[in-house]
C-alpha positions, 0 to 999 in steps of 0.5 A: 352063396359059399361063406367066405368071399368078397364080391369082385364085380359083375360081368356081362359075357357069353358062353363059349364054345370048347375047342378041341384043344381044351380037354374035351374029357374034362370039359363041358361043351361050352364054357362060362369064364371070366377071361377074355381069352375065353368068352366075350363080354361087355368092354368098357375103354378109357376114353372111349370112341365110338369109331374105335370099339365100333366092331367089338360092341356090335359084335357083343350085341350092341346096335349100332344106332345105340353106340352114342349113348354108351359112354353117356350111360356108362358115366351114369352107373356104376361100370370101370374099365375093362369090362367091370360092372360094381353091382348087380343092378347096374349089370342088370340095368346095362342088359335092359338098356342095350342087349334086351333081346339077347338071349345068349348074354349071361350076368355073372358075378365074381368073387375071391376068397376073403382070406386072399383080399387084403394080399391081393389089394396090397400086391396088385396096386393100380396106377394111371399116367397123370398127363397134368403132372406127367407122373403116375398116380395110384388109382383103383378100379374094376375088380379092386375098387369093387374088392375094397369096399369088402362086401358079399355077392347078393343072394339070388344067383347059382355058383357056378364054380371057381376058375383060376384067372391070371390077374395082371392090371385086370382079368386075363388068361385062364388056366384052361388057356394052358391046359392047366387043369389037365395038369392039376387033375394029375397032380392034386385029383381036382377035377373041373366040375360040370360047369368046367370050373373048380367046384369047392373053395378048399380044391380051388385054395388047394390048386392056387397054392399049386400054380404059385409053386408050379409057374412052369404050368402056366403063363407067368403071373399070379392066378387066382381063384375066382368064384363065378356066380350066374344071376337072373337077367 
């Protein structure tokens, strides 16, 4: 496991086919990503409503007759909006409980370089609306909550590389959404590895700095280099 990173959560996701618009000469045919724009993942909603969430849950592979069990299960385990499991054990328990026969499901741990964690937590403060007072209040969930524990990812996983993902209250667009991987390759000589990710933390930090200096190359907002580690189910 690369040194100098802090765990940011665990994701139950799937590989996604690369489409023709996403650098076929630079990227593999199947992509692993934290971005919902690229790859589907098991979702958690505030005030989970079976009727509202049913299509996405069923499409991901959860049996329709198991949907009423989801919210009670989530309430008793470490998982928070929108798709972040707080521990590897909770992610594995979810897969064992709701997706035992889904061979295409992946468990991916994410981590942020340690040198960025303090800055991230200061700059990306989360709030929720408190209906009892009619005001916004500071809170902490998802990757922010896991990062605040400042623990490393557990051993036993396969590091895949770093993905540049936009953060805007949660993980959003990947740099692959705007073809920024091609611009970075031209400007920096940093090309995606066999998993479609930046191979080293040093190169990921170079891309992070370059993207901050060239916001015109991607969607507006802060992009961070997230380490992806694939774990056995």
